[in-house]
Backbone as numpy.savetxt, mean C-alpha at the origin, in Angstrom:
# Nx Ny Nz CAx CAy CAz Cx Cy Cz
12.00 -11.87 32.07 11.16 -10.70 32.07 12.05 -9.46 32.07
11.67 -8.45 31.32 12.44 -7.22 31.22 11.96 -6.22 32.26
12.91 -5.63 32.94 12.58 -4.57 33.88 12.38 -3.28 33.11
11.35 -2.56 33.45 11.08 -1.27 32.82 11.46 -0.20 33.82
12.32 0.68 33.37 12.80 1.75 34.24 11.96 3.00 34.06
11.05 3.21 34.95 10.28 4.45 34.95 9.27 4.52 33.83
8.52 5.62 33.80 7.49 5.80 32.78 8.11 6.10 31.42
7.35 5.78 30.39 7.78 6.08 29.02 7.79 7.59 28.84
8.89 8.09 28.32 8.99 9.52 28.07 9.08 9.74 26.57
8.81 10.95 26.16 8.91 11.31 24.75 10.33 11.06 24.24
11.31 11.39 25.08 12.71 11.20 24.71 13.01 9.71 24.46
12.56 8.84 25.37 12.77 7.39 25.20 12.08 6.88 23.95
10.88 7.38 23.71 10.12 6.95 22.53 10.87 7.33 21.25
11.36 8.54 21.17 12.10 9.00 19.99 13.37 8.17 19.81
14.09 7.90 20.91 15.29 7.07 20.81 14.95 5.68 20.28
13.84 5.11 20.75 13.43 3.78 20.30 13.09 3.78 18.82
12.34 4.77 18.38 11.97 4.87 16.97 13.21 5.07 16.12
14.14 5.92 16.55 15.38 6.13 15.82 16.17 4.83 15.72
16.19 4.04 16.78 16.92 2.76 16.77 16.29 1.79 15.78
14.96 1.74 15.75 14.26 0.87 14.79 14.58 1.32 13.37
14.51 2.63 13.12 14.79 3.16 11.79 16.22 2.81 11.36
17.20 3.01 12.24 18.60 2.68 11.90 18.76 1.19 11.63
18.16 0.36 12.47 18.25 -1.09 12.31 17.72 -1.51 10.94
16.53 -1.01 10.57 15.94 -1.38 9.29 16.70 -0.77 8.11
17.16 0.46 8.26 17.96 1.10 7.20 19.22 0.30 6.91
19.86 -0.17 7.97 21.08 -0.97 7.81 20.82 -2.28 7.08
19.57 -2.70 7.01 19.20 -3.95 6.36 18.51 -3.72 5.01
18.65 -2.51 4.49 18.14 -2.22 3.15 16.71 -1.75 3.05
16.10 -1.39 4.17 14.73 -0.89 4.15 14.71 0.62 4.02
13.69 1.11 3.35 13.43 2.55 3.26 12.07 2.80 3.92
11.90 3.99 4.48 10.62 4.29 5.12 9.75 5.13 4.19
8.46 4.86 4.27 7.45 5.56 3.49 6.42 6.07 4.48
6.06 7.34 4.40 5.07 7.93 5.29 3.67 7.43 4.96
2.91 7.14 6.00 1.52 6.74 5.86 0.63 7.78 6.53
-0.61 7.82 6.10 -1.60 8.66 6.77 -2.85 7.81 6.94
-3.77 8.31 7.73 -5.06 7.62 7.92 -6.12 8.35 7.12
-6.95 7.57 6.45 -8.08 8.16 5.73 -9.13 8.58 6.76
-10.16 9.25 6.29 -11.25 9.68 7.16 -11.96 8.49 7.80
-11.81 7.29 7.23 -12.45 6.10 7.80 -11.44 5.18 8.49
-10.20 5.65 8.65 -9.22 4.93 9.44 -8.27 4.01 8.71
-8.40 3.89 7.39 -7.47 3.05 6.63 -6.11 3.74 6.51
-5.06 2.93 6.44 -3.74 3.49 6.17 -3.59 3.69 4.67
-2.99 4.80 4.29 -2.77 5.06 2.87 -1.46 5.80 2.67
-1.01 5.79 1.43 0.17 6.55 1.06 -0.04 7.11 -0.34
0.71 8.13 -0.65 0.69 8.69 -1.99 1.95 8.23 -2.70
1.80 7.93 -3.96 2.95 7.48 -4.74 2.73 7.80 -6.19
3.50 7.15 -7.03 3.30 7.28 -8.47 3.33 5.89 -9.09
2.53 5.73 -10.12 2.54 4.53 -10.95 2.98 4.98 -12.32
4.11 4.46 -12.75 4.70 4.85 -14.05 4.77 6.37 -14.19
5.14 7.04 -13.09 5.36 8.47 -13.11 4.13 9.33 -12.90
2.97 8.71 -12.67 1.73 9.49 -12.47 1.20 9.28 -11.06
0.71 10.36 -10.46 0.25 10.33 -9.07 -0.83 9.28 -8.82
-0.72 8.64 -7.65 -1.70 7.62 -7.27 -1.85 7.61 -5.75
-3.10 7.47 -5.30 -3.41 7.33 -3.88 -3.66 5.84 -3.63
-2.94 5.28 -2.65 -2.95 3.83 -2.45 -3.25 3.46 -1.01
-4.22 2.57 -0.81 -4.50 2.04 0.51 -3.51 0.92 0.81
-3.19 0.75 2.07 -2.40 -0.39 2.52 -3.41 -1.38 3.08
-3.48 -2.59 2.51 -4.47 -3.56 2.96 -3.82 -4.93 3.10
-3.39 -5.26 4.31 -2.73 -6.55 4.55 -3.69 -7.72 4.36
-4.98 -7.46 4.35 -5.96 -8.52 4.15 -6.31 -8.76 2.69
-5.88 -7.89 1.81 -6.10 -8.08 0.37 -5.00 -8.99 -0.15
-5.37 -10.08 -0.78 -4.35 -11.02 -1.25 -3.52 -10.47 -2.39
-4.08 -9.57 -3.17 -3.40 -9.05 -4.36 -3.33 -7.53 -4.34
-2.33 -7.01 -5.01 -2.23 -5.58 -5.26 -3.19 -5.25 -6.40
-3.95 -4.17 -6.22 -5.05 -3.86 -7.15 -4.93 -2.41 -7.62
-5.23 -2.21 -8.90 -5.38 -0.86 -9.45 -6.84 -0.74 -9.87
-7.44 0.38 -9.52 -8.82 0.66 -9.92 -8.89 0.73 -11.45
-9.95 0.17 -12.03 -10.10 0.15 -13.49 -10.08 1.56 -14.09
-10.81 2.48 -13.48 -10.84 3.87 -13.97 -9.44 4.49 -13.89
-8.74 4.23 -12.80 -7.38 4.76 -12.64 -6.43 4.12 -13.65
-6.61 2.82 -13.94 -5.77 2.15 -14.92 -5.89 2.82 -16.29
-7.10 3.26 -16.62 -7.31 3.98 -17.88 -6.60 5.33 -17.84
-6.75 6.05 -16.73 -6.09 7.36 -16.59 -4.57 7.22 -16.65
-4.07 6.13 -16.06 -2.63 5.89 -16.01 -2.10 5.24 -17.29
-3.02 4.97 -18.22 -2.69 4.36 -19.52 -1.96 3.02 -19.35
-2.49 2.19 -18.44 -1.90 0.87 -18.22 -2.45 -0.12 -19.24
-1.60 -1.01 -19.68 -2.02 -2.10 -20.55 -2.58 -3.20 -19.67
-3.79 -3.65 -19.99 -4.43 -4.68 -19.18 -4.78 -5.88 -20.05
-4.88 -7.02 -19.41 -5.30 -8.24 -20.10 -6.34 -8.94 -19.24
-7.40 -9.46 -19.88 -8.41 -10.17 -19.09 -7.83 -11.44 -18.48
-8.36 -11.83 -17.34 -7.95 -13.07 -16.70 -9.18 -13.95 -16.55
-8.96 -15.20 -16.24 -10.08 -16.10 -16.02 -10.56 -16.02 -14.57
-9.87 -15.21 -13.76 -10.21 -15.10 -12.34 -11.45 -14.28 -12.11
-11.95 -14.39 -10.89 -13.09 -13.58 -10.47 -12.67 -12.81 -9.24
-13.50 -11.91 -8.83 -13.21 -11.08 -7.66 -13.74 -11.73 -6.39
-13.82 -13.06 -6.38 -14.25 -13.76 -5.18 -13.36 -13.36 -4.02
-13.93 -13.20 -2.86 -13.16 -12.75 -1.72 -13.27 -11.25 -1.51
-13.82 -10.57 -2.49 -14.00 -9.12 -2.38 -15.49 -8.78 -2.28
-16.32 -9.77 -2.01 -17.77 -9.56 -1.98 -18.17 -8.52 -0.95
-17.44 -8.45 0.18 -17.79 -7.48 1.21 -17.62 -6.05 0.71
-16.87 -5.89 -0.37 -16.69 -4.55 -0.96 -17.59 -4.36 -2.17
-18.46 -5.31 -2.44 -19.35 -5.20 -3.58 -18.69 -5.56 -4.89
-17.64 -6.39 -4.86 -16.89 -6.69 -6.07 -17.08 -8.12 -6.57
-18.04 -8.86 -6.06 -18.14 -10.27 -6.40 -18.40 -10.53 -7.88
-19.03 -9.62 -8.59 -19.34 -9.81 -10.00 -18.39 -9.04 -10.92
-17.33 -8.51 -10.39 -16.42 -7.67 -11.15 -15.44 -8.50 -11.97
-15.24 -8.11 -13.23 -14.23 -8.75 -14.07 -12.84 -8.39 -13.56
-11.93 -9.34 -13.69 -10.56 -9.13 -13.21 -9.63 -9.08 -14.41
-8.77 -8.10 -14.42 -7.74 -7.95 -15.44 -6.39 -7.99 -14.76
-5.35 -8.18 -15.53 -3.99 -8.13 -14.97 -3.21 -7.04 -15.68
-2.20 -6.55 -15.00 -1.31 -5.54 -15.57 0.04 -5.67 -14.90
1.02 -5.05 -15.49 2.34 -4.96 -14.87 2.73 -3.49 -14.81
3.09 -3.04 -13.63 3.49 -1.64 -13.44 4.99 -1.57 -13.65
5.42 -0.78 -14.63 6.86 -0.64 -14.86 7.55 -0.15 -13.60
6.94 0.85 -12.96 7.51 1.40 -11.73 6.39 1.86 -10.80
6.48 1.41 -9.58 5.62 1.90 -8.50 6.55 2.61 -7.53
6.40 3.93 -7.42 7.28 4.72 -6.55 6.50 5.19 -5.34
7.11 4.97 -4.17 6.54 5.41 -2.89 7.62 6.24 -2.21
7.49 7.55 -2.31 8.54 8.47 -1.85 9.85 8.10 -2.53
10.87 7.70 -1.77 12.17 7.39 -2.40 12.29 5.93 -2.84
11.27 5.13 -2.58 11.30 3.70 -2.91 10.80 3.49 -4.33
11.55 2.71 -5.10 11.14 2.36 -6.46 10.98 0.84 -6.54
9.77 0.41 -6.85 9.49 -1.01 -7.04 9.27 -1.23 -8.53
10.03 -2.11 -9.12 10.03 -2.29 -10.57 9.33 -3.59 -10.96
8.57 -3.52 -12.07 7.92 -4.70 -12.60 6.91 -5.32 -11.65
6.05 -4.50 -11.07 5.07 -4.96 -10.09 3.83 -5.49 -10.82
3.49 -6.76 -10.57 2.26 -7.33 -11.12 1.08 -6.90 -10.26
-0.02 -6.58 -10.92 -1.21 -6.15 -10.19 -2.46 -6.63 -10.90
-3.54 -6.69 -10.15 -4.86 -6.96 -10.71 -5.53 -5.62 -10.97
-6.41 -5.59 -11.93 -7.19 -4.39 -12.22 -8.66 -4.75 -12.02
-9.30 -4.03 -11.11 -10.71 -4.25 -10.78 -11.44 -2.91 -10.77
-12.73 -2.96 -11.00 -13.56 -1.77 -10.88 -13.80 -1.52 -9.39
-13.13 -0.52 -8.85 -13.26 -0.18 -7.43 -14.27 0.94 -7.19
-15.17 1.17 -8.15 -16.13 2.28 -7.99 -17.00 2.08 -6.75
-17.36 0.84 -6.42 -18.18 0.65 -5.22 -17.37 0.94 -3.95
-16.10 0.57 -3.96 -15.22 0.87 -2.83 -15.06 2.38 -2.70
-14.78 3.04 -3.82 -14.62 4.49 -3.80 -15.90 5.19 -3.40
-17.04 4.65 -3.81 -18.32 5.23 -3.40 -18.51 5.14 -1.89
-18.13 3.99 -1.32 -18.22 3.83 0.14 -17.27 4.79 0.85
-16.05 4.93 0.32 -15.08 5.84 0.93 -15.59 7.28 0.88
-16.04 7.70 -0.30 -16.53 9.07 -0.45 -17.76 9.32 0.43
-18.63 8.32 0.54 -19.81 8.45 1.38 -19.47 8.63 2.85
-18.29 8.13 3.24 -17.84 8.26 4.63 -16.91 9.45 4.82
-16.75 10.26 3.78 -15.93 11.46 3.89 -14.47 11.27 3.56
-14.10 10.12 2.99 -12.71 9.87 2.61 -12.52 10.13 1.12
-11.28 10.30 0.71 -10.95 10.52 -0.70 -10.95 9.20 -1.46
-11.13 9.28 -2.76 -11.05 8.12 -3.66 -9.63 7.55 -3.64
-9.52 6.29 -3.97 -8.21 5.66 -4.08 -7.99 5.21 -5.52
-6.73 5.11 -5.90 -6.37 4.59 -7.22 -6.01 3.12 -7.15
-5.72 2.63 -5.95 -5.36 1.23 -5.84 -5.12 0.81 -4.41
-4.76 -0.47 -4.29 -4.54 -1.10 -3.00 -3.22 -1.85 -3.05
-2.36 -1.58 -2.06 -1.14 -2.38 -1.91 -1.52 -3.58 -1.06
-1.53 -4.76 -1.68 -1.98 -5.97 -1.01 -0.85 -6.80 -0.45
-1.25 -7.91 0.19 -0.30 -8.79 0.87 0.76 -9.35 -0.07
0.44 -9.55 -1.35 1.44 -10.09 -2.28 2.65 -9.17 -2.37
2.42 -7.89 -2.57 3.51 -6.92 -2.67 4.18 -6.71 -1.32
3.38 -6.58 -0.27 3.95 -6.34 1.06 4.86 -7.49 1.48
4.46 -8.71 1.17 5.30 -9.87 1.51 6.54 -9.93 0.63
6.37 -9.74 -0.68 7.50 -9.83 -1.61 8.63 -8.86 -1.24
8.28 -7.67 -0.78 9.28 -6.67 -0.45 9.56 -6.57 1.05
9.10 -7.56 1.81 9.41 -7.64 3.24 8.89 -6.46 4.03
7.72 -5.98 3.70 7.19 -4.76 4.33 6.95 -4.94 5.82
7.22 -3.86 6.54 6.98 -3.78 7.98 6.21 -2.49 8.22
5.08 -2.59 8.90 4.28 -1.41 9.21 4.55 -1.01 10.64
4.95 0.25 10.84 5.21 0.80 12.17 4.06 1.76 12.43
3.09 1.27 13.19 1.83 2.00 13.36 1.97 3.30 14.15
2.76 3.31 15.21 2.83 4.49 16.06 3.31 5.72 15.29
4.27 5.52 14.41 4.81 6.64 13.63 4.25 6.71 12.22
3.34 5.77 11.91 2.73 5.69 10.58 3.78 5.64 9.48
4.58 4.60 9.56 5.63 4.36 8.56 5.49 2.96 7.99
5.74 2.86 6.71 5.86 1.58 6.04 7.33 1.43 5.69
7.95 0.37 6.21 9.34 0.07 5.85 9.30 -1.01 4.79
10.00 -0.76 3.70 9.94 -1.67 2.56 11.28 -1.66 1.83
11.63 -2.79 1.25 12.88 -2.87 0.49 12.66 -2.33 -0.90
13.65 -1.68 -1.42 13.60 -0.99 -2.70 14.21 -1.88 -3.77
13.40 -2.33 -4.76 13.93 -3.24 -5.78 14.96 -2.57 -6.69
14.95 -1.27 -6.78 15.92 -0.58 -7.61 17.29 -0.51 -6.96
17.36 -0.80 -5.66 18.63 -0.73 -4.93 19.20 -2.09 -4.57
18.48 -3.16 -4.89 18.95 -4.48 -4.51 19.68 -5.17 -5.63
């Protein structure tokens, strides 16, 4: 059992966060700032192939997803798949066609992820729910596939996503 010396202070907290940041930096991780949407989801701003994108972080989503409307705006090449949006029924996506795409570059602040495979789904029902609750629309979702592939670590207290940069490995 670890002895705790006195109450947690702001100084101790900052030292601990700095130590975590140094530890992860030394192992090739970069930090990305996160914010909370009006409904409490974690999100980040980034770019897909050089164009701005708002992205939710969803550890429960099995795949990384780009909204169909956003895919058109971003001029992504898509291909139909034989898959369905099963598993997304709670978001109103059970009857949605699924497409695939490859993102040449997904940039999150200083992090560059190259050749990212993603699904393309019509997220209009998700965006409608977000807007109805006072949150902004999203262009996509960073799912468990990407988070696992790049060894992502979410640091909730400071709202940071630590992730390895494929352009630096």
